[in-house]
C-alpha positions as CSV (number, residue, x, y, z in Angstrom):
1,X,1.3,34.3,-4.9
2,X,0.4,35.9,-8.2
3,X,-2.9,37.1,-6.9
4,X,-1.3,38.7,-3.9
5,X,1.3,40.4,-6.1
6,X,-1.5,42.0,-8.2
7,X,-3.1,43.7,-5.2
8,X,-2.3,47.4,-5.6
9,X,-1.9,48.1,-1.9
10,X,0.9,45.5,-1.5
11,X,3.1,47.0,-4.2
12,X,6.3,48.8,-3.2
13,X,9.5,48.1,-1.5
14,X,8.0,48.4,1.9
15,X,5.7,45.4,1.4
16,X,8.1,43.4,-0.8
17,X,10.1,42.1,2.2
18,X,6.9,41.2,4.1
19,X,5.5,39.5,1.1
20,X,8.7,37.5,0.5
21,X,8.7,36.5,4.2
22,X,5.1,35.4,4.2
23,X,5.4,33.4,1.0
24,X,8.6,31.7,2.2
25,X,6.8,30.6,5.4
26,X,3.8,29.4,3.4
27,X,6.0,27.5,1.0
28,X,7.8,25.8,3.9
29,X,4.6,25.0,5.7
30,X,3.1,23.4,2.6
31,X,6.3,21.5,1.9
32,X,6.3,20.2,5.5
33,X,2.7,19.0,5.3
34,X,3.3,17.2,2.0
35,X,6.4,15.5,3.4
36,X,4.6,14.4,6.5
37,X,1.9,12.8,4.4
38,X,4.1,11.2,1.7
39,X,7.0,9.8,3.8
40,X,4.9,7.1,5.6
41,X,3.3,6.0,2.3
42,X,6.7,5.7,0.7
43,X,7.9,3.6,3.6
44,X,4.9,1.3,3.4
45,X,5.3,0.9,-0.3
46,X,9.0,0.1,0.0
47,X,8.3,-2.5,2.7
48,X,5.6,-4.2,0.6
49,X,7.9,-4.3,-2.4
50,X,10.7,-5.8,-0.2
51,X,8.4,-8.6,1.1
52,X,7.0,-9.3,-2.3
53,X,10.4,-9.7,-3.8
54,X,11.6,-11.9,-0.9
55,X,8.6,-14.2,-1.1
56,X,9.1,-14.6,-4.8
57,X,12.9,-15.1,-4.5
58,X,12.7,-17.6,-1.7
59,X,9.6,-19.5,-3.0
60,X,7.3,-18.9,-0.1
61,X,4.2,-18.8,-2.3
62,X,1.7,-21.0,-0.4
63,X,-0.3,-22.1,-3.5
64,X,2.8,-23.2,-5.3
65,X,4.1,-25.0,-2.3
66,X,0.7,-26.8,-1.9
67,X,0.7,-27.9,-5.6
68,X,4.3,-29.2,-5.2
69,X,3.3,-31.2,-2.2
70,X,0.2,-32.6,-3.9
71,X,-2.2,-30.9,-1.6
72,X,-4.9,-29.7,-4.0
73,X,-7.8,-31.0,-1.9
74,X,-9.5,-27.6,-1.8
75,X,-10.3,-27.9,-5.5
76,X,-11.9,-31.3,-5.0
77,X,-14.0,-30.1,-2.1
78,X,-15.5,-27.4,-4.3
79,X,-16.6,-29.9,-6.9
80,X,-18.5,-31.9,-4.3
81,X,-16.0,-34.7,-3.8
82,X,-15.2,-35.8,-0.3
83,X,-11.8,-36.5,1.1
84,X,-13.1,-39.2,3.3
85,X,-14.4,-42.4,1.7
86,X,-17.9,-43.4,2.9
87,X,-17.9,-46.2,5.4
88,X,-19.8,-49.3,4.2
89,X,-22.2,-50.7,6.8
90,X,-21.7,-54.3,7.8
91,X,-24.6,-56.6,7.2
92,X,-26.5,-57.5,10.3
93,X,-27.2,-61.1,11.1
């Protein structure tokens, strides 16, 4: 806008109205594009925040629920322990 105002051929009352009209349209177009890009991101962020708070409030954290139920078997499997006891073979006669 400043660069266009410095152009010598665009000075004067005749070009002032046209300049104001073009700049108004450009400002509204840029505002529209920014709003179109930001509004979905805002909605997505708000939804994620809502679900995060709801999960924390209602205690739907899966890892914590597994610990409370005593289901920490995945840690034992990583260390090489087995959940199933080996079957002893019966002696053959």
